[in-house]
C-alpha positions in Angstrom: -29.8 36.3 -29.9 -26.0 36.0 -29.6 -24.0 35.0 -32.6 -22.6 31.5 -32.7 -19.1 32.8 -32.4 -19.9 34.9 -29.4 -21.8 32.1 -27.8 -19.0 29.7 -28.4 -16.5 32.1 -27.0 -18.5 32.7 -23.8 -19.1 28.9 -23.4 -15.3 28.3 -23.7 -14.6 31.0 -21.1 -17.2 29.6 -18.7 -16.0 26.0 -19.3 -12.4 27.0 -18.7 -13.3 28.8 -15.5 -15.2 25.7 -14.3 -12.3 23.4 -15.2 -9.9 25.6 -13.3 -12.2 25.7 -10.3 -12.6 21.9 -10.4 -8.9 21.4 -10.7 -8.2 23.7 -7.8 -10.8 22.0 -5.7 -9.5 18.6 -6.7 -5.9 19.5 -5.7 -7.1 20.7 -2.3 -8.8 17.5 -1.5 -6.2 15.2 -3.1 -2.9 16.9 -2.2 -2.3 14.9 1.0 -2.2 11.6 -0.9 1.3 11.1 -2.0 1.5 7.4 -3.0 -0.4 4.9 -5.0 0.8 1.4 -5.8 0.4 -2.4 -5.3 1.9 -5.3 -3.3 3.4 -8.6 -4.4 5.2 -6.7 -7.2 8.8 -7.9 -6.6 8.4 -10.7 -4.0 9.4 -13.9 -5.9 5.8 -14.6 -6.8 5.2 -16.0 -10.3 1.6 -15.5 -11.6 0.4 -19.1 -12.2 -2.2 -18.0 -14.7 0.2 -17.2 -17.6 2.9 -19.1 -19.4 5.6 -16.5 -18.6 8.1 -16.9 -15.8 8.0 -13.5 -14.1 8.3 -12.3 -10.6 8.8 -8.6 -11.0 5.7 -6.7 -12.3 7.1 -3.1 -11.9 6.9 -2.6 -15.7 3.1 -3.3 -15.6 2.2 -0.7 -12.9 4.8 2.1 -13.2 2.7 4.2 -15.6 0.1 4.9 -12.9 1.9 3.9 -9.6 4.8 5.4 -7.7 5.4 2.8 -4.9 5.6 -1.0 -4.7 7.1 -3.7 -2.5 10.4 -5.6 -2.6 10.7 -8.7 -0.4 13.9 -9.1 1.7 14.4 -12.6 3.2 18.0 -13.0 4.2 20.7 -10.6 5.5 22.9 -11.3 2.5 20.2 -10.3 0.0 21.5 -7.9 -2.6 18.6 -5.8 -3.7 20.6 -3.0 -5.4 19.6 -3.9 -8.9 16.0 -4.6 -8.0 15.7 -1.2 -6.3 17.5 0.5 -9.2 14.9 -1.1 -11.6 12.2 0.4 -9.5 13.9 3.8 -9.5 14.4 3.8 -13.3 10.6 3.4 -13.5 9.9 6.2 -11.0 8.8 3.7 -8.3 9.8 4.0 -4.7 10.4 0.7 -2.9 8.6 -0.6 0.1 11.2 -2.8 1.7 9.4 -5.8 3.3 11.7 -6.6 6.2 9.7 -8.9 8.4 11.8 -12.0 7.7 15.0 -10.0 8.2 14.1 -9.1 11.8 11.6 -11.7 13.0 11.4 -15.5 13.1 8.5 -17.9 13.3 8.7 -19.8 16.6 5.3 -21.5 17.3 1.6 -21.2 16.6 0.7 -19.4 19.9 -1.0 -16.2 18.4 -4.4 -15.3 17.0 -3.2 -16.1 13.5 -1.4 -19.3 14.7 1.8 -17.8 13.4 3.8 -16.5 16.3 6.9 -14.4 15.4 9.7 -13.3 17.8 12.4 -10.7 17.3 15.5 -12.5 16.3 18.3 -12.4 18.9 20.8 -11.5 16.1 18.5 -8.9 14.4 21.1 -6.1 14.7 23.8 -8.3 13.1 21.4 -9.3 10.3 20.6 -5.7 9.7 24.2 -4.6 9.6 25.0 -7.3 7.0 22.1 -6.3 4.9 22.9 -2.6 5.3 26.5 -3.0 4.3 25.6 -4.9 1.1 22.9 -2.4 0.1 24.3 0.8 1.4 24.4 2.4 -2.1 20.6 2.3 -2.4 19.8 2.9 1.3 21.6 6.3 1.1 19.4 7.4 -1.9 15.8 8.5 -2.1 14.8 5.2 -3.7 13.2 3.8 -0.6 9.6 4.8 0.1 9.3 3.0 3.5 10.6 0.3 5.7 7.8 -2.2 6.2 8.4 -3.9 9.5 6.3 -6.6 11.1 3.7 -8.5 9.1 0.3 -7.8 10.8 2.4 -7.6 14.0 -0.2 -8.0 16.8 -2.0 -10.6 14.9 1.2 -12.6 14.5 2.5 -12.3 18.0 5.0 -9.4 17.6 5.0 -7.3 20.7 5.1 -3.5 21.1 8.6 -3.7 22.6 9.9 -5.8 19.6 8.3 -3.4 17.1 9.7 -0.4 18.8 13.2 -1.9 19.0 13.3 -2.4 15.2 11.6 1.0 14.4 14.1 2.8 16.7 17.0 1.1 15.0 15.8 2.1 11.5 14.8 5.6 12.6 18.2 6.3 14.2 20.2 5.1 11.2 17.8 6.4 8.4 15.6 9.1 9.9 14.4 10.2 6.4 12.9 6.9 5.5 9.5 6.3 7.1 8.7 3.0 8.9 5.3 1.3 8.3 3.2 -1.3 9.9 -0.1 -2.8 8.6 -2.3 -4.6 11.2 -4.9 -7.3 10.7 -8.3 -5.9 11.6 -9.2 -8.5 14.3 -6.2 -7.3 16.3 -6.7 -3.6 16.1 -8.0 -3.3 19.6 -4.8 -4.7 21.0 -2.4 -2.9 18.7 0.0 -0.5 20.3 1.8 1.9 17.9 5.3 3.0 18.8 6.0 6.7 18.2 8.9 5.5 16.1 6.5 4.2 13.5 5.6 6.7 10.8 2.8 5.1 8.7 0.1 2.8 10.0 -2.8 0.9 8.4 -5.0 -2.2 8.5 -6.4 -4.7 6.1 -10.0 -5.7 5.9 -11.3 -7.2 2.7 -14.6 -8.2 1.0 -16.2 -4.7 1.7 -17.8 -2.9 -1.2 -17.9 0.5 0.4 -15.7 1.2 3.5 -17.3 4.6 3.9 -20.7 3.1 4.8 -19.8 -0.3 6.1 -20.3 -0.3 9.9 -17.6 -2.8 10.7 -15.1 -1.1 8.5 -15.8 2.3 10.1 -15.4 0.8 13.5 -12.0 -0.5 12.5 -11.2 2.9 10.9 -12.0 4.7 14.1 -10.0 2.2 16.2 -7.0 2.7 13.9 -7.3 6.5 14.3 -7.4 6.1 18.1 -4.1 4.2 18.0 -2.1 7.1 16.5 0.5 8.0 19.1 2.0 11.0 17.4 0.3 13.8 15.4 2.9 13.4 12.6 2.0 9.8 12.0 0.2 9.0 8.7 -2.2 6.4 7.4 -1.6 4.0 4.5 -4.9 2.7 3.2 -4.9 -0.9 2.0 -7.1 -1.1 -1.1 -8.8 -4.5 -1.7 -7.6 -5.1 -5.2 -8.0 -8.9 -5.4 -11.1 -11.1 -5.9 -12.1 -14.5 -4.6 -15.5 -15.8 -5.7 -16.6 -17.3 -2.4 -15.3 -14.4 -0.3 -16.0 -11.3 -2.4 -18.9 -12.7 -4.2 -20.7 -15.0 -1.7 -19.7 -13.2 1.5 -19.2 -9.6 0.4 -21.9 -9.5 -2.3 -19.5 -8.0 -4.8 -19.4 -8.9 -8.5 -16.0 -9.0 -10.2 -17.0 -6.2 -12.5 -17.9 -4.1 -9.4 -14.3 -4.0 -8.2 -14.0 -0.6 -9.9 -16.6 0.8 -7.5 -14.7 -0.7 -4.6 -11.5 1.1 -5.8 -13.4 4.4 -6.1 -14.9 4.0 -2.7 -11.5 3.5 -1.1 -10.3 6.5 -3.0 -13.1 8.6 -1.5 -12.1 7.4 1.9 -8.5 8.4 1.3 -9.6 11.9 0.1 -11.7 12.4 3.2 -8.9 12.3 5.7 -5.7 14.4 5.5 -3.8 11.9 7.6 -3.8 9.5 4.6 -0.4 9.4 2.9 -1.2 6.8 0.2 -3.2 3.9 -1.2 -1.7 0.4 -1.5 -3.5 -2.3 -3.4 -3.4 -5.9 -2.1 -2.4 -7.4 -4.5 -1.2 -7.2 -8.2 -0.6 -10.8 -9.6 -3.1 -13.7 -9.7 -3.1 -16.8 -7.6 -1.6 -15.3 -4.4 -2.9 -16.5 -1.0 -5.1 -19.1 -2.7 -4.9 -20.5 -6.3 -8.2 -19.2 -7.5 -7.6 -15.6 -6.4 -7.7 -12.9 -9.1 -5.2 -10.0 -8.6 -5.4 -6.5 -10.0 -3.5 -7.8 -12.9 -6.3 -10.2 -13.9 -9.3 -7.8 -13.3 -11.7 -6.9 -16.1 -10.6 -3.9 -18.1 -13.1 -1.5 -16.5 -11.5 -2.2 -13.1 -8.0 -1.8 -14.4 -9.0 1.4 -16.1 -10.2 2.7 -12.7 -6.9 1.7 -11.0 -5.1 3.6 -13.7 -7.3 6.7 -13.4 -6.9 6.9 -9.6 -3.2 6.2 -9.8 -2.6 8.9 -12.3 -4.6 11.4 -10.4 -2.5 10.7 -7.3 0.9 10.4 -8.9 0.6 12.8 -11.8 1.8 10.2 -14.2 0.0 10.6 -17.6 1.7 8.1 -19.9 
């Protein structure tokens, strides 16, 4: 019989080896995922479920996230300080530029919100660029988000390509991103000038086994027009009783499983560049919605675990 000391030493050696092996394996399946974060973080939305007036939630997510969105509405918007606040918290900004480039004209689209490219989009961009040059020339910007569910909202391939070409020409080191609504994936055309693509489909417990989600996933893959294009996964991180519960069969406390399932999807495909949760604060879209901010602690703990694994943040 081995002595207790010898047994302990051997156990520690074996455990250490196993830990190293697991770490190496984890890094190999996780290394392609560069980003984790949430939406509606700095978009003028004040969570109606608390008594605090607050529209920037970067301080609540930065310990386990490295990317989040900033909404741009007008060409004279000065977002220098907002972007600097993100940078100080080690968050890259997703600049939400739909309103800068596109205008709602009528209801003739699948979503009944039809957007056209503004005739003065270049002038609007030049004004915005001049005001915000100091942060656009840094590495503070994670991506330019152009076109809100573009095909679903009536934005054409030509219009998308025009904006993406403009941004790519002037800022080739900042990726451009589009996220499509799943009902319009079949009609989506992805310009080669777009770097990251994704789609949103909610109320699904496990996207890896859900037939409809997998159909959408395969359709998205077929739309990739350049081998260098990456996929941004949109994590369902909100909860609506009648939608997630009645339709999706998901309990609120099961949203941690939903997050883990999306993470498994991300790890399974090396084209995935990141995971973006929709959304952080409560009450967005409809008043009774629960955002990631209002989830039970077990769910928020899972967001933190996944985010820290991806970002390497451990505080």
